[in-house]
Each structure stands twice: as C-alpha cells, then as structure tokens.
N, C-alpha and C positions, 0 to 999 in steps of 0.2 A: 904426037902433037899435044895430047892432053897432059902428058908428063911434063913437057916443056912449059906449058901454061902453069902447072902446079909449082914448078921451081921458080918461075918469074913472080908468081904471087907470094911465094914464101920469102923470096929476096926482098920484095917490096915491104912485106910485113916486118922483116928484120930491120930494115932501114928506118921504118917508122918507130919501132921499139927503141932503136938506138937514140933517135932524137928525143923520145920521151924520157929515156934513161938519163940523158944529159941534163934535161930540165929537172928531173927528180934529184940528181946529184947536187945541182945548184941550190935547190931548196934546203937540203939537209946540211950542206957544207957552208951555206951562207954567202955565195958569190953574188956578183952583180946581176946574174941572170935571174935572180929571184924577182926582179922587176917585171918579168913576163907574167907572173901570177901575183895578184894583189893579196898582201897579208891582211888577215881579218883581225881576230882577237886571239886570246889564249883560253884554252880549256884546262881547268885544274881538276885532276882526279882525286880520289879519296886518299891516295898515298902522298899527295902534295906535289906531284909532277905537273909541270906546265907544258902544254902542247900548242905550238903556234899553228893556227889554222890558215889555210890558203883558199881563196876563191878560185874555182876552176880545177882544183887538184883532182876532185872526184871524176870529172869528165876526162882528164888526162889519163888517169889510171884505168877507168872503165868507160871507154868511149860510148856515147849514145846510151848512157845508163838510164835516162829518163824513160826510155821505151818500156821498161818493166813496170813503170808506174801508170802507163796508159792502159785503158781497158783493151783486152785482146779483141781484134775485129771479129764480129759474129754476123755472118758466117766467116770462117777463117780464110785468110789470103795466103797463097803460096807464091813465092818469087822464084824465078829461074835461077837467081844467084844462090839461093839456099841449096838447090839441087846440085848445082855445079860445085859448091863447097863440099858437099857430101861425097860426090863422085871423086873429087881430088883427094879427099881424106882416105877413101877406100883404095885408090891407086897407090897412095903413099904407104898405107898399111900393107898391101899386097907385096909391094916392092921390098918392104922391110922383112916380112916373114919369109919371103922367098930366099933371102940371104941365108936364113937359118934352115932352109930345106922344106918349107911348108907353103901351102897355098889354100885359098878358100874355094878353088874351083872343084865342083862336084861334091861339096861338103854340106852337111846339115849344121846350121849355125843358130846360136841364141844370141840376140842382141839385148843387153840390159840398158834400160833408159832410152827406148827407141823414139819417143816423142812423135814427130810427124812421119816417121818411116823413111826419110830420105836415105839414110845410111843402109837400111835394110834393102831397099829397092836397088841401091847402087851395088850392093854385094851380089844380088841376083843378076844384074846386068853384066857384072864382071865374071860370072860363071858359077856362083854358089848354087847348090841344088835346091835348098830350102832354108828359109830364115823364119824363126819365131822371134817376134819382138815383144818385150814386156816393159811396162811402165805403170806408174801410179797416177791416177787423176789428182790425188791429194797434193802432189808436188806443185802442180799449176795453181791450185787453190791457195796454197800457202804463199804464193808470190803475188796474189791479186789483192790490192787494197779493197777493204770492205767486204771480203768474202770469208765465210767461216765454213768449216767442214760439217756437212750434214748429208743425209741421203740425197737430198734434192741437188745440192751443189756438186756432189760426186757424180751423180748420174748426168748432170748437165755438162760437166767437164769431160766425162767419158765420151759423150756424144759429140762434143766439139772436137776431140782428138780423132774420133772415127771419121768425121767430115774432113779434117785436115789430111789424114792419110789417103782418103779417097781422091781428094783434089791433087795431092802430090802424085799419085799413080796416074791420074788422067793427064797431068802436065808432062810426065815422062812419055806417055804414049803419043801425045800431040806434038811435042817439041823434038823428041829423039826417036820417034817411031819404034819404041821399045816397050813390049808388054811385060810388066814385072809383077803385077798384082797377084796372079794365080799361085805364085810360089812363096808367098809371105802370109803369115798369120800373126795377128796382134792380140794381146791379152792384157787386161788390167790386173797387174800382179806386181807386188813388191818382191824383189829378189830374196829378201829375208824369209819370205814364205814359199819360195820355190821348192818344189818337191819332185824332182826328176832324178833318175839314176841311169847312168850309161846311155844317154840319149843323143848327145851332140858331139860333133867333131871339133867344134870351136865355140868359145864364148867371147863376145866382143863388147866393148863399151867405149863411149866417147864423152868426156866431161860428166861422168856419172858417179864414180867411186867417192868423190868428195861430198856427195849429197846423201850417202847411205848412213843411217844412224848406227848400224852395227856392221861395220865393214868385215870383221872377221867371220861373222855368221854368214854374210853374203858370199864371201870367197869360199867358205866351206860348202855352201849349196852349189856354187858354180863348179867346184871340184867334183862333187858327187854327180853332177849332171853330165859330165864329160865321159866319153869312152876312154879307156886306157890309151895313152899316147896322144890324147886330144890336147889342144892348146887354148890358151887365153891371151887375148891382147886387149890392153886397156890404156886409154889416154886420160890422165888424171891431172886436175888443176888444184894443187894443194891449198889448204886454208892459209898457210903461213907465208905464202908469196905475196908480192906487192898488190896483186889484184885478187887475192884469195877471199876477200869479203864479198866478191861479186857486186852486183848493182846495188843491192839493198843495204849491205853492211860495210861498204867502203866509206871511210870517214874523210875528213878534210885535212888530214895530216898523214904522212906516210906510215903504213902498217898499223893504222889506228885500230882496226878491228882486232888485231892480235896484241896490241899494247895495253888495252883497257880490260879490266876485269869485267865480269858480266854486269855487275851493278853499275859501274861507271859507263859501260856501253849503253845501258838502258837510259841512264841520266842524260848522256850526250844526245841520243836520238830524241828523247822527250823534250829537251830544251831547244835544240836546233832544227829538228825536223818532226814536229809533233804530228803532222799529217801522215807521216810514214811510220809512226811508232809501232802500231799494232802489227803491221805486216813485216817490218824489219826485225822486230823482236821474235816473231814467229819463225822467220827464216833463219835467224841467228842461232836459235836453239834447236830447231827441228830439221833444218835442211843443210847444215854445214857441220861435218865432223872435224875433229882436231887431229887427224892422222898425220904423223910425220913420215918422212921417207923411210926411216928405220922401222916405224910401226908397220908400214905397208909391206916391207920385206918380211918382217917377222910373221905377220898374219898369213902371208902367202905360204911361207915354208911350214908354219905350224899346222896348216890344214893338209899338207902333203904335196904342194906344188914344188916343182923344180923351177927356179928362176933362170930362164935362158938368156935374158938380157934386161937391163934396167938403165934407162937413159933419162936423167933429169936435163931438160932443155932450158938453158938460160944463156944470157949474153954477158960477156965479161964486163961490159959497161954497167950492168946492174949492181955490181959490187959497190959502186958509188952511192947506191940508194940505202946502204946499211952502214951504221957506225956502232961502236961499242955500246953506247948508251941505249940504242934501240934494241940491240941483241939482249942486253941484260934485262931490260924492261919486259921483253917477251919471255925470256927464260925464267923470270920470277914467277910468271903465271904458268908456263909450260916448260918445265926443267929439261926435257929431252931435246928441245929444239936446237938445231945447228944452223950455221950460216947457210949451208946448202939448202935448207928448208926455205930460207927467205929468198933465195935467188932463183929457185926452180919454179917457173911459171907453168910449165907443163912437164909431165913425166910420161914416158912410154915404158910399159912393162910387158914382157913376153913370158908367158908361163907354160909349163907342160905338166900334164898328169902322167906320171911315170907308167911305162908299159908294164 
C-alpha cells in the first residue's frame, strides 16, 4: 500500500513538473503563453547581456520559496507529511538497491545531512540495525536572514535540531506506534571532518552532496568509513539544473544563478532583493558547490568507489527550457557544463567500496 502511494505521489509530481516545463518553454521561446507570467524589466550584466525578468518565475521554479525567508518556528514543528515523504523516499531507495542485490535491513548506516532525522528513523522502521546521522548547525544559520555564525548561534541551532529530532521520534511513536529513537544517534559533524574507518555497511544522503564545499574530500571520507563491499546511495540536486539555485539563489529568469558571474549575481541581488542580500550571498558562496555530473563521477572513482548505477532524472519536456544562448552563457563561466547538467533536476548514484 505504501509503495502504491509513493508511485501515485511520484506521478502527480511528474505531471506538475510537465506543466511547469511547458510554461518555462513558453518563456524562453517567446510564445503567447508568456502572458501567464508578467514580464518585468531587463537586467544587464557586465558582459552586456540582457536578461528579461518575469514576475512569478521564482515561485514556479522553487514553489513556496518564501518559507526559507521566514524565521524557523521555535520550538520546531514537525508535520506528518514530512515523515511520510521520508518513509516513501526510503522505500524507493530500498526497492532500487534491492535490484542490485543490496538491502539496508540489519545494516549499520551513516546518513550525511540528516537534519530532523526523518530519513534515519524511516531506515530503522524498514529494518536497519543502527543509523548514525550527521549534520552541521552552520548550514541552517547560513539560510537564516539576520543570523551570523558564532558560538552562541551554533549552540542555539544545535539545540533546535535536537528538539526537532526528538519531536520527530515522538510523532513516529504516536502516529505509527513505532519506536525508532533507541537505534539512532545524531552528531554535529561536517562530513569533511568525518574520521571513521571500516565502520558502516552503507552511507546515504538526500539533497546533501550539492551543499558540500569539498565534495571530493567528503566522498573520500565516506569511502574510508565503509566496510569493504559497503555501498553508498545519494540523491543529488545539481547546481546547474533549473532549480539548482534553491530558494535563495534562484533569480527571475531561467538558469539565472548559473548564467551570471559572481559579481553580477551580487549586483542583481543587491538591486532587486536588498533585504535578502547577505543571506543569499552567503548561501551562494558557502552552501552550493558547482559540481557537474562528470565531476561527481570523477570524484567517486578517484577515491576508489565503483559506480554501480548513475541515474540523472529529468523530463523530456525540460529540453524546452534550454537553448543555445543559455548553454553558451553558462559554459562561458563553467566550461565543462553539458546539456545533461541543465536538464537533471535530481541524480541518483549507487556506489560500492570494492571487496
């Protein structure tokens, strides 16, 4: 029943993305459907390129983006939907790795970028033996307007995450009569500083790799932390896709975050969104890496991983969101980018540490 719900939700999401893709195509190719979004003005970058801005495009690309600008509720609030989304993600992951002859059942697992713990708890519910979850309080601070990193704010964010994880565990127990807390441990730790060897059977992450400042170092540490024959599974939202700027760095024209150089990006945010300038600039430089699909493959193989599978998920309709001009503007700044980087909103990668 849960698997069927996941497929229905997936289908609904694909239909919505198809509708969004059609609208994005109309914006780029200039059809009459551009009337659905109001043209604003033009932004001119330092190279003399003009970019037509559209009202509502940011909401189209990153729905409910304004949520990241609102203060996080304190104490934190946990919604049942967040746990259900995590449970469905774990079911999908388990189904996928089982095709390759693997399972999380009975395994010791490291989750990188665990946030509120919903994925970690869901893995325990599905049969994992133990999960260690790691995350950095600094990531949340960098997304919060008006906050700066200090011992006080780091301690405060760490305590907030602890409360969030405890509430998530209690909701699990109350709503699904499932005790998951005893088999999960959480740590404030950046994976770049991970220092474990031959400890885990699997390393997992969801929407985390794109936020790591040194992905090769992170993958090397993950590799070392695995037993021989252990696996890694990661869901990656690349910088170069249409929504790769996330909430804070998505602009008002398609692929804007990747089409502007750093100086022009700062000028754009300063002029059009001065109230977001500090936090958007911080996020742009310190929370988004510029790893292409080929970079990700190279880093994985260079540290010793065998790539068992590599799936860039995108819809054919998204091809209409790209044209030659956009590709060349991005390649001027990032020469190794390919069309596949621009179309891949999500990437699944399954890795193995050789026996």
